[in-house]
Phi, psi and omega in degrees: 000316181298319178297321181297312179297323180295318180294320179296316179299316179296322180297315177297320181296317180296317180297319179297319180296318179299317180298316180296315180295320179297320178297318179296317181298314180298318180295318181295321182295323183274349186294312181069198178248151176226154180286153175234148182073215183253011179237148178245116182276127177239125182279151175233109180256099193224151177280088182261354173211167181095192191293333181246026180296336178301318177289317182299318180293321177297317182290324178299322179295317177297321179294315179302316181296319181296314178300318181298314182294317182296313182291324179295329180276003178115350177096211184246135182268119179229119179051044176081000182244137176274127181236143179272148175270134179241111180284143174238106185269135174219138182269121177270001173058027179058036183233134179295322179297314179292323179299320179292316181290323177297319178301316179298318180296317183295315185276329183266319182268312183278343178058043177288156181261350176199158180232136172252129183105178355291182183274320187264158181298312183298315180292322179295316180298321180295334183276343187302312183304320183286324177287328179293317177303323183271356182059047180239125182288148180231129178245117174269133177290331194214015175280108192260353181295132185301327184283351185303318183271005184244145173279171182297332180276002178094348178285155183289144172288119188294338184241013179249125180225167176215155177261342182264165172277169184278165177301314182296325180296312183283328178291323176298316179297319180295321180294318178293319179297316180300315184282315187274323185264312180275352179060036179282129179252332179231130182230144171251148182239132174233104192241153174281115179256016180272355182213163176296336182300303183294317182290324179293317177298317180300313182300314182291321179297312182296326180292327186265325187299127185276345179273204181256137171263106189280336179195144174233116179241162183230157173224170180251143174304133182101347177297148182241328185250114182246010187298319181296314180294317180294324177297319178295318181290328185303330182276001185273353178057069179250160180266340179202155178246120178263123186234084178280111182185190181261158188304327184299317178274320183296325177301317179291323178297316178300313181301310184289327177295315181292323180296331179264010172095010176279108186256355183297160176303141173247122186243138180215199184239190187294345175294348177272348186282067180222140180301341181285342184304305181293335177291319179288316183285331190094129186305315181296325180287331182279062180230146185061039180246136182226145174207147179283144182205147177279352185218128177235131178296337180292339181288348178296339180297331184235352185243113182295322180301315179292318181301315180293320178299314181296322179293318179295319180295316180299318181294320184281319187246357181054045180204162176284143182285121177275168182305315186292330174292320180295317179296319180293321177302312179295326180299318178294320179291333173294320176298313179302312182298320181291319178299315181289325177293319179284338186055042185203151175258006179284132186297327178293316178296321180296319179298316179297319180292324177300320181292347182246011180297132180227133172053042175282124182277108178247175179284342176262014176121167175279123188235148171232140181273127182272185185293343178257015177066028175254147178278138174264118179198172184282143175266136174255144173244116180267142178252130181248133176227127183050039176080004182242144175284118184252343183199154176228135178250148177253133177235115182276000000 
């Protein structure tokens, strides 16, 4: 009997200990990070070197400008007190492994309450497990793959958000624009199949386009010579060429296509939105070119928010503001808006507030975050002639 009571007692003690530990674990998981003193640390996990540093450097400039503007205006108001934002920059070197380790450093060592970046889908996805463990929200300015904010079971990632629209969203808009505005009935596709970016855009475009897709060809990131593929496509009799990929390869495709006499519209996605595109393609070749983008400099003609942003960017960096800088700028303001909405510097509270953001006026449009942590906003299609943006179309 004594042994029996002893075992029961031990059993209750063990169960109680498990319950207490589980409670501690749950509490620790939900605790997150909070600011101390009068500053709020925000991490920046960005591709500042490596293969996609071109995007990272553009986004860093937008982030720098946003922090500067917010702090100059008094900072962020929390519980009646104005607090300054303090950026903590770390280079993920355009590597998924580094992106994951940088995320861990920011949330565990630097104790940031939110993270902006990375820029690319692969690096952003790699960072999710570590920010989730720490209960710290992460906003990517430009990871466009639809699956980025979703878990494998289809549920939303609780700490993953984005400032850009998804690949399927912009590809759908491009397909509608091609058919309805450019009156394209037959399209050929030359897509980057080295990443989810190119394949995802292709899938969504083909699903939406009401005309005929006469041929779908693929290339690899890093390819330089597209003449054989373009020669094959030239005989397919298409009205437009859809090229979902990044500016480094698409610039060469435009150049080689025009050199061999392909004069049809060339349509692409936001990966083309880089000042280097017309330099690679050649200004004369970069004509009758269109691409979807969340930000158009042409909107400054009618939008004061955009006009002021562009003027501030020009003054600080002596350059025109590119799309990726604008998206990164908005990402920082999303953090600010969420902190003020939550009236808290706790990362768990900030994440909840991010999921409820409505009608935030950014330079890339007025946005509301949907149930999958994607922003709802208008897509712009920019038209390029002789290497210059001459017009912007809006696609809702």
